C-alpha positions as protocol buffer text, in pm:
chain_id: "A"
residue {
  index: 1
  type: UNK
  ca { x: -629 y: 7 z: 1025 }
}
residue {
  index: 2
  type: UNK
  ca { x: -597 y: 149 z: 669 }
}
residue {
  index: 3
  type: UNK
  ca { x: -477 y: 467 z: 874 }
}
residue {
  index: 4
  type: UNK
  ca { x: -194 y: 305 z: 1071 }
}
residue {
  index: 5
  type: UNK
  ca { x: -30 y: 161 z: 725 }
}
residue {
  index: 6
  type: UNK
  ca { x: -232 y: -236 z: 799 }
}
residue {
  index: 7
  type: UNK
  ca { x: -174 y: -246 z: 1222 }
}
residue {
  index: 8
  type: UNK
  ca { x: -431 y: -239 z: 1481 }
}
residue {
  index: 9
  type: UNK
  ca { x: -363 y: -227 z: 1809 }
}
residue {
  index: 10
  type: UNK
  ca { x: 12 y: -367 z: 1797 }
}
residue {
  index: 11
  type: UNK
  ca { x: -38 y: -655 z: 1549 }
}
residue {
  index: 12
  type: UNK
  ca { x: 39 y: -601 z: 1153 }
}
residue {
  index: 13
  type: UNK
  ca { x: -247 y: -759 z: 1015 }
}
residue {
  index: 14
  type: UNK
  ca { x: -268 y: -687 z: 616 }
}
residue {
  index: 15
  type: UNK
  ca { x: 129 y: -564 z: 501 }
}
residue {
  index: 16
  type: UNK
  ca { x: 231 y: -167 z: 467 }
}
residue {
  index: 17
  type: UNK
  ca { x: 320 y: -253 z: 100 }
}
residue {
  index: 18
  type: UNK
  ca { x: -85 y: -402 z: 24 }
}
residue {
  index: 19
  type: UNK
  ca { x: -232 y: -63 z: 193 }
}
residue {
  index: 20
  type: UNK
  ca { x: 6 y: 146 z: 4 }
}
residue {
  index: 21
  type: UNK
  ca { x: -69 y: -20 z: -306 }
}
residue {
  index: 22
  type: UNK
  ca { x: -441 y: -67 z: -236 }
}
residue {
  index: 23
  type: UNK
  ca { x: -460 y: 316 z: -121 }
}
residue {
  index: 24
  type: UNK
  ca { x: -255 y: 404 z: -455 }
}
residue {
  index: 25
  type: UNK
  ca { x: -427 y: 561 z: -782 }
}
residue {
  index: 26
  type: UNK
  ca { x: -433 y: 326 z: -1020 }
}
residue {
  index: 27
  type: UNK
  ca { x: -720 y: 457 z: -1240 }
}
residue {
  index: 28
  type: UNK
  ca { x: -796 y: 828 z: -1347 }
}
residue {
  index: 29
  type: UNK
  ca { x: -1158 y: 883 z: -1352 }
}
residue {
  index: 30
  type: UNK
  ca { x: -1346 y: 1150 z: -1519 }
}
residue {
  index: 31
  type: UNK
  ca { x: -1501 y: 1385 z: -1320 }
}
residue {
  index: 32
  type: UNK
  ca { x: -1774 y: 1261 z: -1118 }
}
residue {
  index: 33
  type: UNK
  ca { x: -1758 y: 1506 z: -834 }
}
residue {
  index: 34
  type: UNK
  ca { x: -1724 y: 1253 z: -577 }
}
residue {
  index: 35
  type: UNK
  ca { x: -1377 y: 1116 z: -682 }
}
residue {
  index: 36
  type: UNK
  ca { x: -1053 y: 1152 z: -917 }
}
residue {
  index: 37
  type: UNK
  ca { x: -897 y: 797 z: -884 }
}
residue {
  index: 38
  type: UNK
  ca { x: -931 y: 468 z: -796 }
}
residue {
  index: 39
  type: UNK
  ca { x: -709 y: 231 z: -598 }
}
residue {
  index: 40
  type: UNK
  ca { x: -781 y: -133 z: -560 }
}
residue {
  index: 41
  type: UNK
  ca { x: -1128 y: -94 z: -478 }
}
residue {
  index: 42
  type: UNK
  ca { x: -1051 y: 259 z: -271 }
}
residue {
  index: 43
  type: UNK
  ca { x: -1132 y: 593 z: -381 }
}
residue {
  index: 44
  type: UNK
  ca { x: -955 y: 867 z: -346 }
}
residue {
  index: 45
  type: UNK
  ca { x: -1057 y: 1216 z: -357 }
}
residue {
  index: 46
  type: UNK
  ca { x: -945 y: 1610 z: -243 }
}
residue {
  index: 47
  type: UNK
  ca { x: -1091 y: 1837 z: -48 }
}
residue {
  index: 48
  type: UNK
  ca { x: -1038 y: 2175 z: -8 }
}
residue {
  index: 49
  type: UNK
  ca { x: -1099 y: 2357 z: 282 }
}
residue {
  index: 50
  type: UNK
  ca { x: -1023 y: 2720 z: 330 }
}
residue {
  index: 51
  type: UNK
  ca { x: -680 y: 2766 z: 169 }
}
residue {
  index: 52
  type: UNK
  ca { x: -580 y: 2382 z: 259 }
}
residue {
  index: 53
  type: UNK
  ca { x: -589 y: 2086 z: 35 }
}
residue {
  index: 54
  type: UNK
  ca { x: -625 y: 1722 z: 199 }
}
residue {
  index: 55
  type: UNK
  ca { x: -615 y: 1396 z: 21 }
}
residue {
  index: 56
  type: UNK
  ca { x: -784 y: 1124 z: 152 }
}
residue {
  index: 57
  type: UNK
  ca { x: -932 y: 793 z: 58 }
}
residue {
  index: 58
  type: UNK
  ca { x: -1254 y: 616 z: 89 }
}
residue {
  index: 59
  type: UNK
  ca { x: -1423 y: 280 z: 118 }
}
residue {
  index: 60
  type: UNK
  ca { x: -1802 y: 347 z: 5 }
}
residue {
  index: 61
  type: UNK
  ca { x: -2104 y: 87 z: -8 }
}
residue {
  index: 62
  type: UNK
  ca { x: -2446 y: 103 z: -140 }
}
residue {
  index: 63
  type: UNK
  ca { x: -2661 y: 329 z: -5 }
}
residue {
  index: 64
  type: UNK
  ca { x: -2448 y: 573 z: 215 }
}
residue {
  index: 65
  type: UNK
  ca { x: -2216 y: 326 z: 405 }
}
residue {
  index: 66
  type: UNK
  ca { x: -1862 y: 477 z: 350 }
}
residue {
  index: 67
  type: UNK
  ca { x: -1551 y: 496 z: 505 }
}
residue {
  index: 68
  type: UNK
  ca { x: -1321 y: 817 z: 500 }
}
residue {
  index: 69
  type: UNK
  ca { x: -972 y: 800 z: 584 }
}
residue {
  index: 70
  type: UNK
  ca { x: -803 y: 1171 z: 569 }
}
residue {
  index: 71
  type: UNK
  ca { x: -479 y: 1064 z: 701 }
}
residue {
  index: 72
  type: UNK
  ca { x: -342 y: 1450 z: 744 }
}
residue {
  index: 73
  type: UNK
  ca { x: -568 y: 1502 z: 1016 }
}
residue {
  index: 74
  type: UNK
  ca { x: -537 y: 1097 z: 1131 }
}
residue {
  index: 75
  type: UNK
  ca { x: -934 y: 1128 z: 1057 }
}
residue {
  index: 76
  type: UNK
  ca { x: -1162 y: 806 z: 1019 }
}
residue {
  index: 77
  type: UNK
  ca { x: -1551 y: 906 z: 932 }
}
residue {
  index: 78
  type: UNK
  ca { x: -1724 y: 615 z: 935 }
}
residue {
  index: 79
  type: UNK
  ca { x: -2110 y: 656 z: 808 }
}
residue {
  index: 80
  type: UNK
  ca { x: -2394 y: 399 z: 810 }
}
residue {
  index: 81
  type: UNK
  ca { x: -2669 y: 571 z: 642 }
}
residue {
  index: 82
  type: UNK
  ca { x: -2925 y: 447 z: 464 }
}
residue {
  index: 83
  type: UNK
  ca { x: -2953 y: 688 z: 151 }
}
residue {
  index: 84
  type: UNK
  ca { x: -3024 y: 431 z: -157 }
}
residue {
  index: 85
  type: UNK
  ca { x: -3260 y: 673 z: -358 }
}
residue {
  index: 86
  type: UNK
  ca { x: -2998 y: 960 z: -355 }
}
residue {
  index: 87
  type: UNK
  ca { x: -2672 y: 1061 z: -356 }
}
residue {
  index: 88
  type: UNK
  ca { x: -2549 y: 991 z: -10 }
}
residue {
  index: 89
  type: UNK
  ca { x: -2448 y: 1324 z: 197 }
}
residue {
  index: 90
  type: UNK
  ca { x: -2143 y: 1155 z: 320 }
}
residue {
  index: 91
  type: UNK
  ca { x: -1832 y: 1403 z: 171 }
}
residue {
  index: 92
  type: UNK
  ca { x: -2080 y: 1698 z: 185 }
}
residue {
  index: 93
  type: UNK
  ca { x: -2070 y: 1643 z: 575 }
}
residue {
  index: 94
  type: UNK
  ca { x: -1723 y: 1631 z: 597 }
}
residue {
  index: 95
  type: UNK
  ca { x: -1680 y: 1915 z: 399 }
}
residue {
  index: 96
  type: UNK
  ca { x: -1906 y: 2133 z: 590 }
}
residue {
  index: 97
  type: UNK
  ca { x: -1908 y: 2015 z: 920 }
}
residue {
  index: 98
  type: UNK
  ca { x: -1594 y: 1762 z: 1059 }
}
residue {
  index: 99
  type: UNK
  ca { x: -1336 y: 1973 z: 874 }
}
residue {
  index: 100
  type: UNK
  ca { x: -1429 y: 2294 z: 1009 }
}
residue {
  index: 101
  type: UNK
  ca { x: -1463 y: 2141 z: 1340 }
}
residue {
  index: 102
  type: UNK
  ca { x: -1121 y: 2024 z: 1358 }
}
residue {
  index: 103
  type: UNK
  ca { x: -902 y: 2244 z: 1163 }
}
residue {
  index: 104
  type: UNK
  ca { x: -994 y: 2589 z: 1347 }
}
């Protein structure tokens, strides 16, 4: 729904304006390794692959539950992991497996 400006199956579930505001940058973060900025409960990040940059936004839950959206690639990656004692590998998987498989 966030990838499609709040629309799902032809129905506007959330206003396009709210989606745009929620995924916009509102807070600049210090370097933390997995996000650069923060919207309304939405983390913002940029993936680098080869010579390309891909802006992304994500919703992160505890233990590796995560939804990563890369609009430019029409990509939504959903993770339902259980990595409670270490950093979940979601960004690593997108960076090293998903991006190479869909951009080549």
